[in-house]
C-alpha positions as CSV (number, residue, x, y, z in Angstrom):
1,X,0.0,-0.4,-0.1
2,X,1.3,3.1,-1.0
3,X,0.9,7.0,0.4
4,X,-1.8,8.7,-0.1
5,X,-1.5,12.1,-1.9
6,X,-2.6,14.0,1.6
7,X,0.5,12.3,2.8
8,X,3.1,13.0,0.5
9,X,1.7,16.5,0.1
10,X,2.2,16.7,4.2
11,X,5.7,15.1,4.1
12,X,6.5,17.9,1.0
13,X,5.3,20.5,3.2
14,X,7.2,19.1,6.5
15,X,10.3,19.2,4.0
16,X,9.8,22.9,2.6
17,X,9.4,23.9,6.5
18,X,12.6,22.3,7.5
19,X,14.8,24.2,4.5
20,X,13.1,26.9,5.1
21,X,14.0,26.7,8.6
22,X,17.5,26.0,8.1
23,X,18.0,28.8,5.9
24,X,16.7,31.2,8.2
25,X,18.8,30.2,10.9
26,X,22.0,30.4,8.8
27,X,21.1,33.7,7.5
28,X,20.0,35.0,11.1
29,X,23.5,36.0,12.1
30,X,23.9,38.1,9.0
31,X,20.6,39.4,9.0
32,X,21.4,40.9,12.8
33,X,24.6,42.1,11.5
34,X,22.9,44.0,8.8
35,X,20.3,45.2,11.1
36,X,23.0,46.7,13.5
37,X,25.1,48.1,10.8
38,X,21.9,49.8,9.3
39,X,20.6,51.2,12.8
40,X,24.1,52.4,13.6
41,X,24.0,54.2,10.1
42,X,20.6,55.9,10.8
43,X,19.8,54.8,7.0
44,X,18.1,52.0,5.7
45,X,19.3,51.0,2.3
46,X,17.0,49.4,-0.4
47,X,19.0,46.1,-0.7
48,X,18.2,46.0,3.2
49,X,14.6,46.4,3.0
50,X,14.2,43.9,0.1
51,X,16.0,41.6,1.8
52,X,14.0,41.9,5.2
53,X,10.6,42.0,2.9
54,X,11.3,39.3,0.8
55,X,12.4,37.3,3.8
56,X,9.5,37.8,5.8
57,X,7.0,37.5,3.1
58,X,8.4,34.2,2.9
59,X,7.7,33.1,6.4
60,X,4.4,34.6,6.4
61,X,3.5,33.0,3.3
62,X,4.8,29.4,4.4
63,X,3.2,29.8,7.9
64,X,-0.3,30.9,6.3
65,X,-0.2,28.0,3.8
66,X,0.8,25.4,6.1
67,X,-1.6,26.2,9.3
68,X,-4.3,26.3,6.6
69,X,-3.3,22.7,5.2
70,X,-2.6,21.0,8.5
71,X,-5.8,22.6,10.4
72,X,-9.5,21.7,10.3
73,X,-11.4,24.9,10.0
74,X,-15.2,25.0,9.6
75,X,-16.5,26.0,6.2
76,X,-17.2,29.3,7.7
77,X,-13.7,30.1,8.6
78,X,-12.2,28.6,5.8
79,X,-14.3,30.9,3.7
80,X,-12.7,34.0,5.6
81,X,-9.0,33.0,5.4
82,X,-8.4,31.0,2.0
83,X,-7.0,33.8,0.4
84,X,-4.4,34.7,3.0
85,X,-1.8,32.3,1.6
86,X,-2.2,33.4,-2.2
87,X,-1.8,37.2,-0.8
88,X,1.1,36.6,0.7
89,X,2.5,34.6,-2.3
90,X,1.5,37.5,-4.5
91,X,3.3,40.1,-2.2
92,X,6.5,37.6,-2.3
93,X,6.7,38.0,-5.9
94,X,6.1,41.3,-5.8
95,X,9.1,42.0,-3.6
96,X,11.2,39.5,-5.4
97,X,10.7,41.2,-9.2
98,X,11.1,44.4,-7.5
99,X,14.6,43.8,-6.1
100,X,15.4,41.9,-9.7
101,X,14.3,45.0,-11.7
102,X,16.1,47.3,-9.1
103,X,19.3,45.2,-10.1
104,X,18.9,45.1,-13.7
105,X,18.2,49.0,-13.9
106,X,21.6,49.9,-12.2
107,X,23.4,48.1,-15.1
108,X,24.9,50.1,-17.8
109,X,23.0,49.9,-21.0
110,X,19.6,49.1,-19.3
111,X,17.6,51.9,-21.5
112,X,19.2,50.5,-24.6
113,X,18.3,46.4,-23.5
114,X,15.0,47.0,-22.5
115,X,12.8,44.2,-23.8
116,X,15.9,42.3,-25.5
117,X,16.1,45.2,-28.0
118,X,19.8,46.6,-28.8
119,X,20.0,50.2,-29.9
120,X,22.7,51.0,-32.8
121,X,24.5,53.1,-30.5
122,X,25.2,50.4,-27.8
123,X,26.4,48.0,-30.2
124,X,28.7,50.6,-31.7
125,X,30.2,51.4,-28.3
126,X,30.4,48.4,-26.6
127,X,30.8,46.0,-29.3
128,X,27.9,43.8,-28.2
């Protein structure tokens, strides 16, 4: 007799929580060091804000998703909160996309390489 789909899903969720917890604990010292540096400088940098947002929206998503999966809600409670994990996932995706876009927009030639189109002057000046 094999495992049911629910059991496989439960094991996969527990594995994802274990990996996320391990990653969180491994990077906690870095986060604390960065937080102290930001606090001492009295200035929050954009990379730190993105790091903080992606880190904690991920935790919120995993928590909400797994609470929903492992809990036995009534139908009325489920109707209230069933969108919560999806909302956190959208927030997480938005933060990561903004972060990636911010990284790309700081590169030279970004304006010429927008949407894969290379302008002639960039080709001549930088031998693309």
